[in-house]
VOMARGU-931728 format. One record per residue (C-alpha): residue in three letters; x, y, z. Coordinates in Angstrom, 1 decimal. Example, Ala and Ser with C-alpha at 12.3 -4.5 7.8 and 13.67 -1.06 7.14 Angstrom:
# residues 2
<r = ala, east = 12.3, north = -4.5, up = 7.8>
<r = ser, east = 13.7, north = -1.1, up = 7.1>
# end
This chain:
# residues 85
<r = met, east = 81.7, north = 110.2, up = 170.7>
<r = val, east = 83.9, north = 111.7, up = 173.4>
<r = thr, east = 86.3, north = 108.9, up = 173.1>
<r = gly, east = 86.5, north = 108.9, up = 169.3>
<r = his, east = 84.2, north = 105.8, up = 169.0>
<r = gly, east = 81.1, north = 107.0, up = 167.3>
<r = lys, east = 79.2, north = 106.9, up = 164.1>
<r = thr, east = 81.1, north = 109.7, up = 162.5>
<r = arg, east = 82.2, north = 109.1, up = 158.9>
<r = ala, east = 85.9, north = 109.4, up = 159.8>
<r = tyr, east = 85.5, north = 106.5, up = 162.4>
<r = leu, east = 83.5, north = 104.3, up = 160.1>
<r = his, east = 85.8, north = 105.1, up = 157.1>
<r = arg, east = 88.8, north = 103.9, up = 159.3>
<r = phe, east = 87.3, north = 100.4, up = 159.4>
<r = lys, east = 86.2, north = 100.4, up = 155.7>
<r = ile, east = 82.5, north = 100.6, up = 156.5>
<r = met, east = 82.2, north = 103.9, up = 154.6>
<r = asp, east = 83.8, north = 104.8, up = 151.2>
<r = ser, east = 84.6, north = 108.3, up = 152.4>
<r = ala, east = 85.3, north = 110.1, up = 155.7>
<r = thr, east = 84.2, north = 113.6, up = 154.2>
<r = cys, east = 81.3, north = 115.2, up = 156.1>
<r = pro, east = 78.0, north = 115.9, up = 154.2>
<r = cys, east = 78.9, north = 119.6, up = 154.4>
<r = asn, east = 81.8, north = 118.9, up = 152.2>
<r = lys, east = 84.3, north = 120.9, up = 154.2>
<r = glu, east = 86.5, north = 118.2, up = 155.8>
<r = asn, east = 86.4, north = 114.8, up = 157.4>
<r = gln, east = 83.6, north = 114.2, up = 159.8>
<r = thr, east = 85.3, north = 113.9, up = 163.1>
<r = leu, east = 84.1, north = 114.9, up = 166.5>
<r = asp, east = 86.2, north = 118.0, up = 166.5>
<r = his, east = 84.7, north = 118.9, up = 163.2>
<r = ile, east = 81.2, north = 118.4, up = 164.4>
<r = leu, east = 81.7, north = 120.3, up = 167.6>
<r = tyr, east = 83.6, north = 123.3, up = 166.4>
<r = lys, east = 83.2, north = 123.7, up = 162.6>
<r = cys, east = 80.4, north = 121.8, up = 160.8>
<r = thr, east = 78.0, north = 124.3, up = 159.2>
<r = leu, east = 75.3, north = 121.8, up = 159.2>
<r = his, east = 75.2, north = 121.7, up = 163.1>
<r = lys, east = 75.7, north = 125.5, up = 163.5>
<r = thr, east = 72.3, north = 126.0, up = 165.3>
<r = gln, east = 72.6, north = 123.1, up = 167.6>
<r = arg, east = 76.3, north = 124.0, up = 168.4>
<r = asn, east = 75.4, north = 127.7, up = 169.2>
<r = leu, east = 72.7, north = 126.4, up = 171.8>
<r = phe, east = 75.3, north = 124.0, up = 173.3>
<r = lys, east = 78.0, north = 126.8, up = 173.4>
<r = glu, east = 75.6, north = 129.1, up = 175.3>
<r = lys, east = 75.1, north = 126.4, up = 177.9>
<r = val, east = 78.8, north = 125.7, up = 178.2>
<r = leu, east = 79.7, north = 129.5, up = 178.4>
<r = lys, east = 77.5, north = 129.8, up = 181.5>
<r = ser, east = 80.0, north = 127.8, up = 183.6>
<r = gly, east = 83.0, north = 127.4, up = 181.4>
<r = ser, east = 84.9, north = 128.5, up = 178.3>
<r = trp, east = 84.8, north = 127.8, up = 174.5>
<r = pro, east = 86.1, north = 125.9, up = 172.9>
<r = val, east = 85.6, north = 123.2, up = 175.4>
<r = ser, east = 88.2, north = 120.3, up = 175.8>
<r = lys, east = 86.9, north = 116.8, up = 175.6>
<r = glu, east = 87.8, north = 116.2, up = 179.2>
<r = glu, east = 85.6, north = 119.1, up = 180.2>
<r = leu, east = 82.9, north = 117.6, up = 178.1>
<r = ile, east = 82.9, north = 114.6, up = 180.4>
<r = thr, east = 83.5, north = 116.3, up = 183.7>
<r = lys, east = 81.6, north = 119.6, up = 183.5>
<r = his, east = 79.2, north = 119.5, up = 180.5>
<r = leu, east = 78.2, north = 115.9, up = 180.0>
<r = lys, east = 74.4, north = 116.7, up = 180.2>
<r = ser, east = 74.7, north = 119.6, up = 177.7>
<r = phe, east = 76.8, north = 117.5, up = 175.6>
<r = leu, east = 74.4, north = 114.5, up = 175.5>
<r = thr, east = 71.6, north = 117.0, up = 174.6>
<r = phe, east = 73.7, north = 118.4, up = 171.8>
<r = thr, east = 74.4, north = 114.8, up = 170.4>
<r = lys, east = 70.7, north = 113.9, up = 170.6>
<r = thr, east = 69.8, north = 117.0, up = 168.5>
<r = ile, east = 72.3, north = 116.4, up = 165.6>
<r = thr, east = 72.0, north = 113.9, up = 162.7>
<r = leu, east = 75.1, north = 112.2, up = 161.5>
<r = glu, east = 74.2, north = 111.8, up = 157.8>
<r = his, east = 75.8, north = 108.8, up = 156.1>
# end
């Protein structure tokens, strides 16, 4: 997901695997940025992730920081969310 290659609707739509890139929350396209920072469907999981990041960093976190400083917390976050298709 950090590299933009994931099971998000936007990614799958780009390759014509999905008819729509719109997130199930119906707010905007389901991209990594949308999931990390805005999606209402993942608010609870994002808040837990955000708390962990804020202990040793700042929010919003860059993708570079996700890999270098917060990978374990990010992986935990990704395991707790469901990318509905």
